Biopython code that builds the backbone (N, CA, C, O; Angstrom):
import numpy as np
from Bio.PDB.StructureBuilder import StructureBuilder

atoms = [
    (1, "MET", "N", (0.820, -1.212, 0.018)),
    (1, "MET", "CA", (-0.026, 0.004, 0.014)),
    (1, "MET", "C", (0.863, 1.280, 0.002)),
    (1, "MET", "O", (0.544, 2.245, -0.692)),
    (2, "GLN", "N", (1.967, 1.277, 0.767)),
    (2, "GLN", "CA", (2.775, 2.435, 0.866)),
    (2, "GLN", "C", (3.437, 2.790, -0.495)),
    (2, "GLN", "O", (3.607, 3.961, -0.834)),
    (3, "PHE", "N", (3.797, 1.751, -1.242)),
    (3, "PHE", "CA", (4.403, 2.038, -2.533)),
    (3, "PHE", "C", (3.453, 2.655, -3.523)),
    (3, "PHE", "O", (3.859, 3.474, -4.347)),
    (4, "ALA", "N", (2.188, 2.274, -3.458)),
    (4, "ALA", "CA", (1.193, 2.852, -4.368)),
    (4, "ALA", "C", (1.016, 4.293, -4.049)),
    (4, "ALA", "O", (0.901, 5.108, -4.964)),
    (5, "ILE", "N", (0.987, 4.650, -2.804)),
    (5, "ILE", "CA", (0.865, 6.059, -2.417)),
    (5, "ILE", "C", (2.036, 6.856, -2.868)),
    (5, "ILE", "O", (1.865, 7.953, -3.400)),
    (6, "ARG", "N", (3.249, 6.338, -2.675)),
    (6, "ARG", "CA", (4.424, 7.058, -3.121)),
    (6, "ARG", "C", (4.417, 7.226, -4.603)),
    (6, "ARG", "O", (4.812, 8.282, -5.097)),
    (7, "LYS", "N", (3.995, 6.249, -5.328)),
    (7, "LYS", "CA", (3.956, 6.331, -6.797)),
    (7, "LYS", "C", (3.007, 7.430, -7.217)),
    (7, "LYS", "O", (3.323, 8.201, -8.123)),
    (8, "ASP", "N", (1.849, 7.524, -6.579)),
    (8, "ASP", "CA", (0.903, 8.592, -6.891)),
    (8, "ASP", "C", (1.444, 9.947, -6.575)),
    (8, "ASP", "O", (1.233, 10.897, -7.329)),
    (9, "LEU", "N", (2.155, 10.058, -5.447)),
    (9, "LEU", "CA", (2.749, 11.344, -5.118)),
    (9, "LEU", "C", (3.851, 11.764, -6.099)),
    (9, "LEU", "O", (3.997, 12.946, -6.414)),
    (10, "ALA", "N", (4.595, 10.817, -6.558)),
    (10, "ALA", "CA", (5.636, 11.066, -7.571)),
    (10, "ALA", "C", (5.023, 11.629, -8.845)),
    (10, "ALA", "O", (5.549, 12.558, -9.457)),
    (11, "LYS", "N", (3.879, 11.029, -9.229)),
    (11, "LYS", "CA", (3.166, 11.547, -10.432)),
    (11, "LYS", "C", (2.722, 12.959, -10.223)),
    (11, "LYS", "O", (2.787, 13.762, -11.154)),
    (12, "LEU", "N", (2.275, 13.299, -9.050)),
    (12, "LEU", "CA", (1.837, 14.711, -8.788)),
    (12, "LEU", "C", (2.999, 15.660, -8.868)),
    (12, "LEU", "O", (2.806, 16.807, -9.272)),
    (13, "ASN", "N", (4.171, 15.260, -8.513)),
    (13, "ASN", "CA", (5.358, 16.134, -8.535)),
    (13, "ASN", "C", (5.936, 16.326, -9.902)),
    (13, "ASN", "O", (6.858, 17.127, -10.056)),
    (14, "ARG", "N", (5.454, 15.642, -10.898)),
    (14, "ARG", "CA", (6.005, 15.803, -12.247)),
    (14, "ARG", "C", (5.256, 16.881, -12.991)),
    (14, "ARG", "O", (4.051, 17.080, -12.837)),
    (15, "GLY", "N", (6.050, 17.579, -13.822)),
    (15, "GLY", "CA", (5.436, 18.673, -14.610)),
    (15, "GLY", "C", (4.993, 18.215, -15.958)),
    (15, "GLY", "O", (4.893, 17.013, -16.200)),
    (16, "ASP", "N", (4.728, 19.122, -16.833)),
    (16, "ASP", "CA", (4.280, 18.823, -18.191)),
    (16, "ASP", "C", (5.327, 18.094, -19.015)),
    (16, "ASP", "O", (4.990, 17.246, -19.841)),
    (17, "ASN", "N", (6.594, 18.419, -18.795)),
    (17, "ASN", "CA", (7.694, 17.817, -19.562)),
    (17, "ASN", "C", (8.265, 16.569, -18.898)),
    (17, "ASN", "O", (9.370, 16.138, -19.227)),
    (18, "ASP", "N", (7.517, 15.991, -17.968)),
    (18, "ASP", "CA", (7.889, 14.751, -17.247)),
    (18, "ASP", "C", (9.137, 14.878, -16.417)),
    (18, "ASP", "O", (9.791, 13.873, -16.141)),
    (19, "SER", "N", (9.490, 16.074, -16.010)),
    (19, "SER", "CA", (10.645, 16.225, -15.128)),
    (19, "SER", "C", (10.065, 16.453, -13.691)),
    (19, "SER", "O", (8.971, 16.990, -13.519)),
    (20, "THR", "N", (10.814, 16.041, -12.736)),
    (20, "THR", "CA", (10.379, 16.228, -11.340)),
    (20, "THR", "C", (10.531, 17.695, -10.949)),
    (20, "THR", "O", (11.226, 18.464, -11.612)),
    (21, "LEU", "N", (9.886, 18.048, -9.893)),
    (21, "LEU", "CA", (9.963, 19.402, -9.380)),
    (21, "LEU", "C", (11.407, 19.796, -9.032)),
    (21, "LEU", "O", (11.858, 20.909, -9.301)),
    (22, "ALA", "N", (12.105, 18.834, -8.423)),
    (22, "ALA", "CA", (13.537, 19.089, -8.071)),
    (22, "ALA", "C", (14.364, 19.316, -9.343)),
    (22, "ALA", "O", (15.218, 20.203, -9.354)),
    (23, "GLU", "N", (14.147, 18.573, -10.370)),
    (23, "GLU", "CA", (14.900, 18.765, -11.629)),
    (23, "GLU", "C", (14.635, 20.105, -12.244)),
    (23, "GLU", "O", (15.529, 20.709, -12.838)),
    (24, "SER", "N", (13.416, 20.583, -12.110)),
    (24, "SER", "CA", (13.078, 21.880, -12.695)),
    (24, "SER", "C", (13.669, 23.077, -11.927)),
    (24, "SER", "O", (13.748, 24.180, -12.467)),
    (25, "GLU", "N", (14.090, 22.853, -10.649)),
    (25, "GLU", "CA", (14.684, 23.905, -9.839)),
    (25, "GLU", "C", (16.186, 24.018, -9.972)),
    (25, "GLU", "O", (16.809, 24.869, -9.338)),
    (26, "LEU", "N", (16.781, 23.149, -10.807)),
    (26, "LEU", "CA", (18.211, 23.214, -10.953)),
    (26, "LEU", "C", (18.592, 24.416, -11.819)),
    (26, "LEU", "O", (17.863, 24.776, -12.743)),
    (27, "PRO", "N", (19.741, 25.035, -11.515)),
    (27, "PRO", "CA", (20.141, 26.206, -12.292)),
    (27, "PRO", "C", (20.417, 25.780, -13.773)),
    (27, "PRO", "O", (20.736, 24.623, -14.048)),
    (28, "PRO", "N", (20.285, 26.726, -14.680)),
    (28, "PRO", "CA", (20.443, 26.397, -16.126)),
    (28, "PRO", "C", (21.857, 25.840, -16.425)),
    (28, "PRO", "O", (21.988, 25.012, -17.327)),
    (29, "ARG", "N", (22.864, 26.241, -15.740)),
    (29, "ARG", "CA", (24.236, 25.852, -16.052)),
    (29, "ARG", "C", (24.707, 24.727, -15.117)),
    (29, "ARG", "O", (25.911, 24.554, -14.929)),
    (30, "MET", "N", (23.797, 23.977, -14.543)),
    (30, "MET", "CA", (24.141, 22.873, -13.661)),
    (30, "MET", "C", (25.061, 21.855, -14.324)),
    (30, "MET", "O", (26.012, 21.373, -13.710)),
    (31, "ASN", "N", (24.771, 21.534, -15.579)),
    (31, "ASN", "CA", (25.625, 20.564, -16.285)),
    (31, "ASN", "C", (27.072, 21.051, -16.388)),
    (31, "ASN", "O", (28.010, 20.268, -16.235)),
    (32, "ASP", "N", (27.241, 22.323, -16.641)),
    (32, "ASP", "CA", (28.603, 22.896, -16.707)),
    (32, "ASP", "C", (29.272, 22.801, -15.348)),
    (32, "ASP", "O", (30.463, 22.503, -15.255)),
    (33, "ALA", "N", (28.485, 23.061, -14.266)),
    (33, "ALA", "CA", (29.062, 22.996, -12.947)),
    (33, "ALA", "C", (29.495, 21.549, -12.575)),
    (33, "ALA", "O", (30.522, 21.336, -11.930)),
    (34, "VAL", "N", (28.689, 20.595, -12.999)),
    (34, "VAL", "CA", (29.003, 19.194, -12.724)),
    (34, "VAL", "C", (30.313, 18.809, -13.470)),
    (34, "VAL", "O", (31.180, 18.136, -12.912)),
    (35, "ASP", "N", (30.429, 19.245, -14.715)),
    (35, "ASP", "CA", (31.635, 18.953, -15.477)),
    (35, "ASP", "C", (32.892, 19.591, -14.855)),
    (35, "ASP", "O", (33.958, 18.976, -14.828)),
    (36, "THR", "N", (32.754, 20.824, -14.358)),
    (36, "THR", "CA", (33.819, 21.543, -13.737)),
    (36, "THR", "C", (34.259, 20.855, -12.450)),
    (36, "THR", "O", (35.454, 20.675, -12.219)),
    (37, "VAL", "N", (33.315, 20.478, -11.628)),
    (37, "VAL", "CA", (33.682, 19.804, -10.372)),
    (37, "VAL", "C", (34.301, 18.478, -10.681)),
    (37, "VAL", "O", (35.289, 18.135, -10.031)),
    (38, "THR", "N", (33.822, 17.713, -11.598)),
    (38, "THR", "CA", (34.445, 16.421, -11.973)),
    (38, "THR", "C", (35.847, 16.590, -12.458)),
    (38, "THR", "O", (36.733, 15.814, -12.100)),
    (39, "GLN", "N", (36.067, 17.606, -13.278)),
    (39, "GLN", "CA", (37.416, 17.819, -13.829)),
    (39, "GLN", "C", (38.375, 18.262, -12.759)),
    (39, "GLN", "O", (39.486, 17.739, -12.668)),
    (40, "LYS", "N", (37.964, 19.236, -11.927)),
    (40, "LYS", "CA", (38.893, 19.792, -10.949)),
    (40, "LYS", "C", (39.092, 18.901, -9.756)),
    (40, "LYS", "O", (40.176, 18.916, -9.172)),
    (41, "VAL", "N", (38.106, 18.122, -9.359)),
    (41, "VAL", "CA", (38.266, 17.293, -8.174)),
    (41, "VAL", "C", (38.867, 15.970, -8.528)),
    (41, "VAL", "O", (39.759, 15.496, -7.823)),
    (42, "TYR", "N", (38.407, 15.335, -9.619)),
    (42, "TYR", "CA", (38.841, 14.002, -9.959)),
    (42, "TYR", "C", (39.854, 13.928, -11.062)),
    (42, "TYR", "O", (40.529, 12.910, -11.215)),
    (43, "GLY", "N", (39.983, 15.026, -11.869)),
    (43, "GLY", "CA", (40.818, 14.944, -13.023)),
    (43, "GLY", "C", (42.109, 15.777, -12.957)),
    (43, "GLY", "O", (42.864, 15.842, -13.928)),
    (44, "GLY", "N", (42.351, 16.412, -11.801)),
    (44, "GLY", "CA", (43.499, 17.260, -11.640)),
    (44, "GLY", "C", (44.783, 16.466, -11.470)),
    (44, "GLY", "O", (44.745, 15.266, -11.200)),
    (45, "SER", "N", (45.895, 17.118, -11.624)),
    (45, "SER", "CA", (47.198, 16.466, -11.381)),
    (45, "SER", "C", (47.493, 16.403, -9.908)),
    (45, "SER", "O", (47.006, 17.229, -9.137)),
    (46, "LYS", "N", (48.260, 15.463, -9.519)),
    (46, "LYS", "CA", (48.633, 15.315, -8.105)),
    (46, "LYS", "C", (49.583, 16.351, -7.593)),
    (46, "LYS", "O", (49.716, 16.528, -6.382)),
    (47, "ASN", "N", (50.255, 17.049, -8.497)),
    (47, "ASN", "CA", (51.200, 18.063, -8.118)),
    (47, "ASN", "C", (50.637, 19.442, -7.959)),
    (47, "ASN", "O", (51.356, 20.369, -7.585)),
    (48, "SER", "N", (49.318, 19.603, -8.244)),
    (48, "SER", "CA", (48.737, 20.894, -8.150)),
    (48, "SER", "C", (48.472, 21.326, -6.668)),
    (48, "SER", "O", (48.344, 20.493, -5.771)),
    (49, "ASP", "N", (48.400, 22.613, -6.473)),
    (49, "ASP", "CA", (48.187, 23.146, -5.124)),
    (49, "ASP", "C", (46.693, 23.092, -4.823)),
    (49, "ASP", "O", (45.891, 23.763, -5.472)),
    (50, "ASN", "N", (46.328, 22.271, -3.812)),
    (50, "ASN", "CA", (44.889, 22.049, -3.512)),
    (50, "ASN", "C", (44.198, 23.287, -3.044)),
    (50, "ASN", "O", (43.001, 23.431, -3.293)),
    (51, "SER", "N", (44.875, 24.202, -2.375)),
    (51, "SER", "CA", (44.189, 25.439, -1.894)),
    (51, "SER", "C", (43.825, 26.312, -3.082)),
    (51, "SER", "O", (42.739, 26.891, -3.116)),
    (52, "LYS", "N", (44.713, 26.412, -4.050)),
    (52, "LYS", "CA", (44.382, 27.229, -5.251)),
    (52, "LYS", "C", (43.292, 26.559, -6.073)),
    (52, "LYS", "O", (42.439, 27.247, -6.634)),
    (53, "THR", "N", (43.301, 25.266, -6.155)),
    (53, "THR", "CA", (42.296, 24.529, -6.903)),
    (53, "THR", "C", (40.923, 24.732, -6.258)),
    (53, "THR", "O", (39.932, 24.951, -6.955)),
    (54, "ALA", "N", (40.872, 24.659, -4.935)),
    (54, "ALA", "CA", (39.616, 24.834, -4.207)),
    (54, "ALA", "C", (39.073, 26.250, -4.399)),
    (54, "ALA", "O", (37.872, 26.428, -4.599)),
    (55, "MET", "N", (39.930, 27.240, -4.341)),
    (55, "MET", "CA", (39.463, 28.605, -4.547)),
    (55, "MET", "C", (38.978, 28.828, -5.938)),
    (55, "MET", "O", (37.965, 29.498, -6.135)),
    (56, "ALA", "N", (39.665, 28.288, -6.920)),
    (56, "ALA", "CA", (39.226, 28.434, -8.303)),
    (56, "ALA", "C", (37.929, 27.728, -8.551)),
    (56, "ALA", "O", (37.084, 28.226, -9.295)),
    (57, "LEU", "N", (37.748, 26.564, -7.938)),
    (57, "LEU", "CA", (36.514, 25.805, -8.072)),
    (57, "LEU", "C", (35.337, 26.627, -7.465)),
    (57, "LEU", "O", (34.276, 26.764, -8.075)),
    (58, "ARG", "N", (35.560, 27.146, -6.288)),
    (58, "ARG", "CA", (34.533, 27.960, -5.621)),
    (58, "ARG", "C", (34.137, 29.128, -6.469)),
    (58, "ARG", "O", (32.947, 29.394, -6.637)),
    (59, "ASN", "N", (35.096, 29.833, -7.006)),
    (59, "ASN", "CA", (34.834, 31.024, -7.873)),
    (59, "ASN", "C", (34.116, 30.629, -9.163)),
    (59, "ASN", "O", (33.215, 31.331, -9.622)),
    (60, "ASP", "N", (34.530, 29.484, -9.749)),
    (60, "ASP", "CA", (33.878, 28.992, -10.982)),
    (60, "ASP", "C", (32.425, 28.626, -10.722)),
    (60, "ASP", "O", (31.560, 28.930, -11.544)),
    (61, "LEU", "N", (32.138, 27.978, -9.594)),
    (61, "LEU", "CA", (30.783, 27.575, -9.270)),
    (61, "LEU", "C", (29.931, 28.827, -8.979)),
    (61, "LEU", "O", (28.762, 28.877, -9.364)),
    (62, "ASP", "N", (30.482, 29.793, -8.333)),
    (62, "ASP", "CA", (29.768, 31.040, -8.116)),
    (62, "ASP", "C", (29.399, 31.727, -9.403)),
    (62, "ASP", "O", (28.309, 32.287, -9.517)),
    (63, "LYS", "N", (30.268, 31.697, -10.356)),
    (63, "LYS", "CA", (30.004, 32.323, -11.667)),
    (63, "LYS", "C", (28.928, 31.590, -12.430)),
    (63, "LYS", "O", (28.065, 32.198, -13.064)),
    (64, "MET", "N", (28.994, 30.220, -12.357)),
    (64, "MET", "CA", (28.036, 29.414, -13.107)),
    (64, "MET", "C", (26.646, 29.334, -12.472)),
    (64, "MET", "O", (25.627, 29.354, -13.162)),
    (65, "LEU", "N", (26.632, 29.243, -11.136)),
    (65, "LEU", "CA", (25.320, 28.936, -10.460)),
    (65, "LEU", "C", (24.762, 30.129, -9.691)),
    (65, "LEU", "O", (23.666, 30.064, -9.134)),
    (66, "GLY", "N", (25.542, 31.237, -9.667)),
    (66, "GLY", "CA", (25.073, 32.413, -8.893)),
    (66, "GLY", "C", (25.595, 32.351, -7.464)),
    (66, "GLY", "O", (26.372, 31.468, -7.102)),
    (67, "LYS", "N", (25.158, 33.288, -6.686)),
    (67, "LYS", "CA", (25.615, 33.382, -5.253)),
    (67, "LYS", "C", (25.212, 32.149, -4.516)),
    (67, "LYS", "O", (24.096, 31.654, -4.676)),
    (68, "ARG", "N", (26.119, 31.640, -3.698)),
    (68, "ARG", "CA", (25.825, 30.422, -2.926)),
    (68, "ARG", "C", (24.682, 30.546, -1.955)),
    (68, "ARG", "O", (24.063, 29.547, -1.589)),
    (69, "ASP", "N", (24.396, 31.747, -1.536)),
    (69, "ASP", "CA", (23.267, 31.960, -0.617)),
    (69, "ASP", "C", (21.924, 31.667, -1.307)),
    (69, "ASP", "O", (20.920, 31.404, -0.644)),
    (70, "ASN", "N", (21.922, 31.714, -2.618)),
    (70, "ASN", "CA", (20.685, 31.513, -3.384)),
    (70, "ASN", "C", (20.534, 30.101, -3.980)),
    (70, "ASN", "O", (19.555, 29.829, -4.674)),
    (71, "TRP", "N", (21.483, 29.217, -3.717)),
    (71, "TRP", "CA", (21.386, 27.905, -4.257)),
    (71, "TRP", "C", (20.272, 27.132, -3.519)),
    (71, "TRP", "O", (20.214, 27.127, -2.289)),
    (72, "GLU", "N", (19.428, 26.508, -4.268)),
    (72, "GLU", "CA", (18.306, 25.746, -3.711)),
    (72, "GLU", "C", (18.785, 24.324, -3.346)),
    (72, "GLU", "O", (19.846, 23.878, -3.782)),
    (73, "THR", "N", (17.998, 23.657, -2.563)),
    (73, "THR", "CA", (18.315, 22.306, -2.084)),
    (73, "THR", "C", (18.628, 21.328, -3.224)),
    (73, "THR", "O", (19.612, 20.598, -3.107)),
    (74, "PRO", "N", (17.869, 21.265, -4.301)),
    (74, "PRO", "CA", (18.192, 20.319, -5.385)),
    (74, "PRO", "C", (19.580, 20.547, -5.973)),
    (74, "PRO", "O", (20.275, 19.597, -6.334)),
    (75, "CYS", "N", (19.971, 21.804, -6.063)),
    (75, "CYS", "CA", (21.333, 22.151, -6.563)),
    (75, "CYS", "C", (22.389, 21.622, -5.602)),
    (75, "CYS", "O", (23.364, 21.000, -6.024)),
    (76, "LEU", "N", (22.200, 21.861, -4.348)),
    (76, "LEU", "CA", (23.131, 21.392, -3.306)),
    (76, "LEU", "C", (23.237, 19.914, -3.295)),
    (76, "LEU", "O", (24.333, 19.382, -3.120)),
    (77, "ARG", "N", (22.127, 19.204, -3.478)),
    (77, "ARG", "CA", (22.140, 17.759, -3.463)),
    (77, "ARG", "C", (22.953, 17.203, -4.650)),
    (77, "ARG", "O", (23.693, 16.231, -4.493)),
    (78, "GLU", "N", (22.815, 17.805, -5.799)),
    (78, "GLU", "CA", (23.577, 17.412, -6.987)),
    (78, "GLU", "C", (25.064, 17.549, -6.722)),
    (78, "GLU", "O", (25.845, 16.656, -7.050)),
    (79, "LEU", "N", (25.458, 18.678, -6.122)),
    (79, "LEU", "CA", (26.868, 18.912, -5.852)),
    (79, "LEU", "C", (27.416, 17.959, -4.813)),
    (79, "LEU", "O", (28.536, 17.471, -4.962)),
    (80, "VAL", "N", (26.669, 17.684, -3.777)),
    (80, "VAL", "CA", (27.084, 16.770, -2.735)),
    (80, "VAL", "C", (27.200, 15.355, -3.329)),
    (80, "VAL", "O", (28.140, 14.629, -3.007)),
    (81, "ASN", "N", (26.268, 14.967, -4.178)),
    (81, "ASN", "CA", (26.371, 13.641, -4.778)),
    (81, "ASN", "C", (27.664, 13.445, -5.578)),
    (81, "ASN", "O", (28.205, 12.340, -5.624)),
    (82, "LEU", "N", (28.146, 14.496, -6.194)),
    (82, "LEU", "CA", (29.407, 14.433, -6.918)),
    (82, "LEU", "C", (30.577, 14.159, -5.979)),
    (82, "LEU", "O", (31.504, 13.422, -6.313)),
    (83, "CYS", "N", (30.513, 14.763, -4.810)),
    (83, "CYS", "CA", (31.633, 14.731, -3.905)),
    (83, "CYS", "C", (31.671, 13.445, -3.038)),
    (83, "CYS", "O", (32.747, 13.043, -2.595)),
    (84, "ILE", "N", (30.536, 12.812, -2.798)),
    (84, "ILE", "CA", (30.559, 11.617, -1.939)),
    (84, "ILE", "C", (30.487, 10.306, -2.654)),
    (84, "ILE", "O", (30.391, 9.240, -2.045)),
    (85, "VAL", "N", (30.535, 10.401, -3.969)),
    (85, "VAL", "CA", (30.515, 9.160, -4.742)),
    (85, "VAL", "C", (31.801, 8.418, -4.661)),
    (85, "VAL", "O", (31.937, 7.352, -5.261)),
]
sb = StructureBuilder()
sb.init_structure("model")
sb.init_model(0)
sb.init_chain("A")
sb.init_seg("    ")
for serial, (resi, resn, name, xyz) in enumerate(atoms, 1):
    if name == "N":
        sb.init_residue(resn, " ", resi, " ")
    sb.init_atom(name, np.array(xyz, "f"), 0.0, 1.0, " ", f" {name:<3s}", serial, name[0])
structure = sb.get_structure()
């Protein structure tokens, strides 16, 4: 019974284009941000200065996604998922 209820609620949360409400709240440049995080966190050289890389990543994300104070929960979840995988 619980699964049927959840399935119905999931249908209610979908919009006209079959995307979930959370997906529709992602910033327009979220794909660019994901690529940047992946490249800088997992694709960097071992000889690079981590403090400079972290600062550059922070600045790049601010430019792509806007001020961090305005990031919505779905955006934060996507970023966290990249880092804890």
